[in-house]
Residue frames relative to the residue before (quaternion, step in Angstrom):
aa qw qx qy qz dx dy dz
M 1.0000 0.0000 0.0000 0.0000 0.00 0.00 0.00
P 0.4288 -0.7313 0.4728 0.2405 3.53 -0.68 1.11
A 0.5351 -0.6242 0.4522 0.3456 3.60 -1.14 0.57
M 0.4767 -0.6524 0.5116 0.2922 3.51 -1.11 0.73
R 0.2093 -0.7499 0.6132 0.1336 3.56 -0.94 0.84
H 0.3743 -0.6789 0.5759 0.2594 3.42 -1.16 0.73
P 0.5339 -0.6929 0.4011 0.2719 3.50 -0.79 1.14
H 0.7124 0.4573 -0.2650 0.4617 3.68 1.02 -0.64
T 0.5989 0.5593 -0.3907 0.4195 3.62 1.07 -0.37
E 0.6160 0.5730 -0.3739 0.3903 3.80 0.76 -0.82
P 0.6643 0.4777 -0.3129 0.4823 3.68 0.66 -0.95
Q 0.6678 0.4856 -0.3402 0.4499 3.64 0.86 -0.86
T 0.7025 0.4792 -0.3103 0.4249 3.45 0.80 -0.88
A 0.5687 0.6090 -0.3208 0.4504 3.48 1.27 -0.69
E 0.6476 0.5276 -0.2652 0.4817 3.43 1.02 -1.20
R 0.7292 0.4472 -0.2618 0.4469 3.45 0.65 -1.14
N 0.5779 0.5179 -0.3671 0.5130 3.70 1.05 -0.41
E 0.6712 0.4738 -0.3188 0.4726 3.64 0.74 -0.94
E 0.6840 0.4746 -0.2974 0.4675 3.65 0.93 -0.66
R 0.5842 0.5171 -0.3556 0.5147 3.61 1.19 -0.52
L 0.6690 0.5057 -0.3189 0.4417 3.51 0.82 -1.02
T 0.6607 0.5114 -0.3346 0.4360 3.62 0.91 -0.88
Q 0.6490 0.5169 -0.2964 0.4730 3.57 1.05 -0.89
L 0.6615 0.4825 -0.3303 0.4696 3.62 0.91 -0.72
E 0.6255 0.5217 -0.3483 0.4639 3.69 1.11 -0.68
I 0.6567 0.4939 -0.3350 0.4610 3.61 1.00 -0.77
K 0.6645 0.5164 -0.3129 0.4403 3.55 0.99 -0.73
L 0.6109 0.5415 -0.3112 0.4866 3.55 1.23 -0.83
S 0.6364 0.5128 -0.3378 0.4669 3.76 1.06 -0.78
F 0.6669 0.5114 -0.2988 0.4522 3.47 0.92 -0.91
T 0.6923 0.4292 -0.3136 0.4880 3.63 1.06 -0.83
E 0.6284 0.4773 -0.4095 0.4578 3.64 0.83 -0.33
D 0.6012 0.5202 -0.3798 0.4730 3.72 0.96 -0.39
W 0.6729 0.5058 -0.2813 0.4606 3.50 0.91 -0.85
V 0.6361 0.5103 -0.3351 0.4718 3.53 0.96 -0.85
E 0.6584 0.5065 -0.3285 0.4495 3.59 1.00 -0.99
T 0.5982 0.5488 -0.3234 0.4861 3.63 0.98 -0.72
L 0.6869 0.4519 -0.2989 0.4843 3.60 0.68 -0.96
N 0.6644 0.5149 -0.3506 0.4129 3.56 0.93 -0.81
Q 0.6382 0.5136 -0.3335 0.4667 3.59 1.04 -0.77
L 0.5577 0.6031 -0.3389 0.4588 3.62 1.10 -0.69
V 0.6615 0.5240 -0.2721 0.4623 3.46 0.90 -1.16
I 0.6452 0.5251 -0.2982 0.4679 3.52 0.90 -1.18
E 0.7114 0.4580 -0.3114 0.4326 3.61 0.70 -0.92
Q 0.6765 0.4669 -0.3173 0.4729 3.51 0.93 -0.76
Q 0.5726 0.5222 -0.3971 0.4917 3.67 0.98 -0.34
A 0.6612 0.4835 -0.3439 0.4591 3.53 0.87 -0.71
Q 0.5734 0.5477 -0.3494 0.4992 3.60 1.02 -0.64
I 0.7012 0.4973 -0.2877 0.4222 3.54 0.55 -1.12
D 0.6533 0.5046 -0.3021 0.4767 3.55 1.04 -0.97
G 0.6495 0.4790 -0.3419 0.4815 3.68 0.97 -0.75
L 0.6671 0.4906 -0.3313 0.4522 3.61 0.88 -0.64
K 0.6602 0.4960 -0.3309 0.4567 3.56 1.01 -0.56
R 0.5340 0.5849 -0.3522 0.4987 3.61 1.40 -0.53
Q 0.6748 0.5296 -0.2641 0.4410 3.47 0.83 -1.21
L 0.6906 0.5012 -0.2792 0.4403 3.47 0.94 -1.03
Q 0.6082 0.5636 -0.3040 0.4691 3.44 1.08 -0.96
A 0.6676 0.4953 -0.3064 0.4638 3.60 0.86 -1.06
M 0.6601 0.5118 -0.2997 0.4610 3.67 0.93 -0.88
R 0.6042 0.5377 -0.3256 0.4897 3.55 1.11 -0.67
L 0.7042 0.4437 -0.3060 0.4622 3.54 0.79 -0.84
E 0.6306 0.5111 -0.3291 0.4825 3.68 1.14 -0.57
S 0.6927 0.4792 -0.3290 0.4270 3.69 0.76 -0.65
P 0.5780 -0.6077 0.4431 0.3166 3.56 -1.14 0.72
T 0.1892 -0.8077 0.5538 0.0718 3.61 -0.78 1.04
D 0.6179 0.6072 -0.3478 0.3586 3.58 1.20 -0.07
G 0.6361 -0.5347 0.3150 0.4585 3.59 1.34 0.30
A 0.4066 0.7233 -0.4761 0.2913 3.55 1.24 0.02
Q 0.6475 0.5750 -0.3322 0.3739 3.43 1.01 -0.64
A 0.6435 0.4920 -0.3279 0.4862 3.43 1.11 -0.65
A 0.6511 0.5179 -0.3294 0.4464 3.72 1.07 -0.58
R 0.4993 0.6862 -0.4397 0.2942 3.67 1.13 -0.03
N 0.3974 -0.6579 0.5591 0.3108 3.57 -0.93 0.55
P 0.4764 -0.6891 0.4790 0.2623 3.66 -0.98 1.08
R 0.5419 0.6141 -0.3855 0.4250 3.58 1.29 -0.30
D 0.6185 0.5550 -0.3487 0.4334 3.47 1.20 -0.68
E 0.6642 0.5358 -0.2924 0.4316 3.64 1.20 -0.31
L 0.4947 0.6901 -0.3893 0.3570 3.49 1.36 -0.19
P 0.5424 -0.5717 0.4901 0.3725 3.63 -0.95 0.57
P 0.6562 -0.5621 0.3757 0.3350 3.57 -1.27 0.58
H 0.6962 0.4966 -0.3284 0.4010 3.63 0.97 -0.48
Y 0.5844 0.5471 -0.4180 0.4294 3.60 1.21 0.09
């Protein structure tokens, strides 16, 4: 024998479920927007990192690698007014 349903509880449950579904859809929408924002930020930061790596590599190529830097006299680095 099927269980008896109270006629007033089904519409309330359906309304409550509809409200919950609506709230979940809203949260999902905000979450998707936030994830896209974070994704764009990561892309921008990666571009910055790549640029800094290129700059560092260029600086390494410009600097002496034969130990000449260690042989420099620290007085050569003083500003001219000393």
